[in-house]
C-alpha positions in Angstrom: 0.0 0.0 0.0 1.4 3.4 -1.0 0.4 6.4 1.1 0.1 9.8 -0.6 2.8 12.3 -0.2 1.9 15.5 1.8 3.5 17.4 -1.0 2.4 16.0 -4.3 4.2 18.6 -6.3 6.5 21.6 -6.0 3.4 23.7 -6.8 1.9 22.7 -3.5 5.0 24.1 -1.7 5.1 27.2 -3.8 1.5 28.0 -2.7 2.7 28.0 0.9 5.8 30.1 0.5 6.1 33.6 -0.8 9.9 33.6 -1.3 10.9 31.6 -4.3 14.6 31.5 -3.3 13.7 29.4 -0.2 12.2 26.8 -2.5 15.1 26.8 -4.9 17.6 26.3 -2.1 15.8 23.8 0.1 13.3 21.9 -2.0 15.6 19.4 -3.9 17.2 18.1 -0.7 14.0 18.2 1.3 12.1 16.2 -1.3 14.9 13.7 -1.7 15.0 13.3 2.1 11.3 12.7 2.4 11.0 10.4 -0.6 13.9 8.2 0.5 12.7 8.1 4.1 9.2 7.1 3.0 10.7 4.5 0.5 8.6 5.9 -2.3 7.4 3.4 -4.9 7.7 4.4 -8.5 6.9 2.7 -11.8 10.0 1.2 -13.5 11.0 2.8 -16.8 9.6 -0.2 -18.6 6.4 0.0 -16.6 6.2 -3.7 -15.7 7.2 -3.4 -12.0 7.7 -1.0 -9.1 11.0 0.4 -7.8 11.7 1.6 -4.3 13.4 5.0 -3.9 15.6 4.4 -0.8 18.8 5.7 0.7 20.2 2.2 0.6 19.4 2.0 -3.2 20.9 5.3 -4.1 24.0 4.9 -6.2 24.5 8.5 -7.4 22.8 11.9 -7.5 19.2 11.0 -8.5 20.1 7.4 -9.4 18.7 4.3 -7.8 19.1 0.6 -8.1 16.4 -1.4 -9.8 17.3 -4.9 -8.7 14.4 -6.5 -10.5 15.2 -4.8 -13.8 19.0 -5.3 -13.2 19.8 -1.6 -13.9 20.1 1.9 -12.4 17.2 4.3 -12.9 17.1 8.1 -12.7 14.6 9.8 -10.5 13.7 13.5 -10.2 12.5 14.2 -6.7 10.8 17.5 -7.6 8.8 16.2 -10.6 8.6 12.6 -9.1 9.4 10.9 -12.4 
């Protein structure tokens, strides 16, 4: 079961803050931290299975292991794709 994120998009956060520079500085690391702590499930690039976005599976900046697909996938924490 996958629970919805309290911030479904960067637009949700922009609506709460008036200073754009705060978002630009803190959003990427904040979204990454939240997504990896929650072990977000995303569709694999081929679309035939799910991949967990976790700290343990992170191999580079925005890159995560897909053990079932036997590859590394890229993930954008702000756009969640």
